[in-house]
C-alpha positions as CSV (number, residue, x, y, z in Angstrom):
1,X,0.0,0.0,0.0
2,X,1.3,3.5,-0.9
3,X,2.1,5.8,2.0
4,X,-0.3,8.7,2.7
5,X,2.4,11.2,2.3
6,X,5.1,11.8,-0.3
7,X,8.6,12.9,0.5
8,X,10.6,14.8,-2.1
9,X,14.4,14.8,-1.9
10,X,17.4,15.8,-3.9
11,X,19.7,13.6,-1.8
12,X,20.2,10.1,-3.3
13,X,21.3,8.9,0.2
14,X,17.7,9.6,1.5
15,X,16.5,7.0,-1.0
16,X,19.4,4.5,-0.5
17,X,19.2,4.5,3.3
18,X,15.4,4.2,3.5
19,X,14.5,0.5,4.3
20,X,10.9,1.1,3.1
21,X,12.2,1.7,-0.5
22,X,12.7,-1.6,-2.4
23,X,12.8,-0.4,-6.0
24,X,14.6,2.5,-7.5
25,X,13.5,3.8,-10.9
26,X,16.1,5.8,-12.8
27,X,14.8,8.1,-15.5
28,X,17.4,10.9,-15.6
29,X,19.1,9.7,-18.8
30,X,22.7,10.1,-19.8
31,X,25.7,8.4,-18.4
32,X,26.5,10.3,-15.2
33,X,25.3,10.6,-12.5
34,X,22.8,7.9,-13.6
35,X,25.4,5.1,-13.7
36,X,26.7,6.1,-10.2
37,X,23.2,6.3,-8.7
38,X,22.2,2.9,-10.3
39,X,25.3,1.2,-8.9
40,X,24.8,2.8,-5.4
41,X,21.2,1.6,-5.4
42,X,22.3,-1.9,-6.3
43,X,24.9,-1.8,-3.6
44,X,22.2,-0.8,-1.2
45,X,20.2,-3.9,-2.2
46,X,17.5,-2.0,-4.2
47,X,16.0,-3.4,-7.3
48,X,16.5,-1.3,-10.4
49,X,14.2,-0.2,-13.3
50,X,15.6,2.1,-15.9
51,X,14.6,3.5,-19.2
52,X,18.1,4.7,-19.8
53,X,19.3,2.9,-22.9
54,X,22.6,5.0,-23.1
55,X,23.8,3.9,-19.6
56,X,22.8,0.3,-20.2
57,X,24.5,0.2,-23.6
58,X,27.8,1.6,-22.2
59,X,27.8,-0.1,-18.8
60,X,25.8,-3.3,-19.3
61,X,28.4,-5.6,-17.9
62,X,29.1,-3.4,-14.9
63,X,25.4,-2.8,-14.0
64,X,24.2,-6.4,-14.6
65,X,27.3,-7.9,-12.9
66,X,26.7,-5.7,-9.8
67,X,23.0,-6.6,-9.8
68,X,23.8,-10.3,-10.1
69,X,26.4,-10.1,-7.3
70,X,23.8,-8.4,-4.9
71,X,21.0,-10.7,-6.1
72,X,18.7,-7.8,-7.1
73,X,16.5,-7.4,-10.1
74,X,17.6,-5.2,-13.0
75,X,14.8,-4.4,-15.4
76,X,15.4,-2.3,-18.5
77,X,12.1,-0.5,-18.1
78,X,11.9,1.1,-21.6
79,X,12.1,-2.4,-23.1
80,X,9.6,-4.2,-21.1
81,X,6.9,-5.4,-23.5
82,X,9.1,-4.9,-26.6
83,X,12.7,-6.0,-26.4
84,X,12.7,-7.1,-22.8
85,X,12.1,-10.8,-23.7
86,X,15.3,-10.6,-25.7
87,X,17.2,-8.9,-23.0
88,X,16.0,-11.4,-20.4
89,X,16.9,-14.4,-22.7
90,X,20.3,-13.1,-23.5
91,X,21.2,-12.1,-19.9
92,X,19.8,-15.1,-18.1
93,X,19.2,-17.9,-20.6
94,X,22.5,-17.4,-22.5
95,X,24.6,-16.3,-19.6
96,X,27.2,-19.0,-20.3
97,X,27.7,-17.8,-23.9
98,X,30.1,-15.1,-24.9
99,X,28.0,-12.8,-27.1
100,X,30.1,-10.1,-28.5
101,X,27.6,-8.3,-30.7
102,X,23.9,-8.4,-31.4
103,X,22.3,-6.4,-34.2
104,X,18.6,-6.4,-34.5
105,X,15.4,-4.3,-34.8
106,X,13.3,-5.2,-31.8
107,X,10.9,-2.3,-32.0
108,X,7.6,-3.3,-33.6
109,X,6.9,0.1,-35.1
110,X,10.4,0.4,-36.6
111,X,10.1,-3.1,-38.0
112,X,6.8,-2.3,-39.6
113,X,8.1,0.8,-41.2
114,X,11.3,-0.7,-42.5
115,X,9.4,-3.7,-43.9
116,X,6.9,-1.5,-45.6
117,X,9.7,0.5,-47.2
118,X,11.8,-2.4,-48.3
119,X,9.3,-5.1,-49.1
120,X,6.5,-2.9,-50.5
121,X,8.5,-0.1,-52.0
122,X,6.7,2.6,-50.0
123,X,8.3,5.8,-49.0
124,X,8.5,6.8,-45.3
125,X,5.9,9.5,-46.0
126,X,3.4,7.0,-47.5
127,X,3.5,4.8,-44.4
């Protein structure tokens, strides 16, 4: 149940030290201080949800390794419902494999647009 009051803070330590907070959602974007805050939250035993594709792309191994070591969840929030099944399968199901590169279109709208352009000869404007 949600608390009756809401606290607002600009101090990350207020969040990290609060035993009532189990999940931290990072939505600030960019590399720093997002990476640092994510890693601090993981170290504090908090589960992580982020829509920050930039920080995940650059620091994937560090963030997922830290989360695994602390046994906390790490959910790429912007990809839940689209690419998340791929992320989950690669991270957990293929953990023993050494994947060095993955190239794909995992966004349904982008896939639809590119297929329409390539297979049906339509221009971007006509779609």
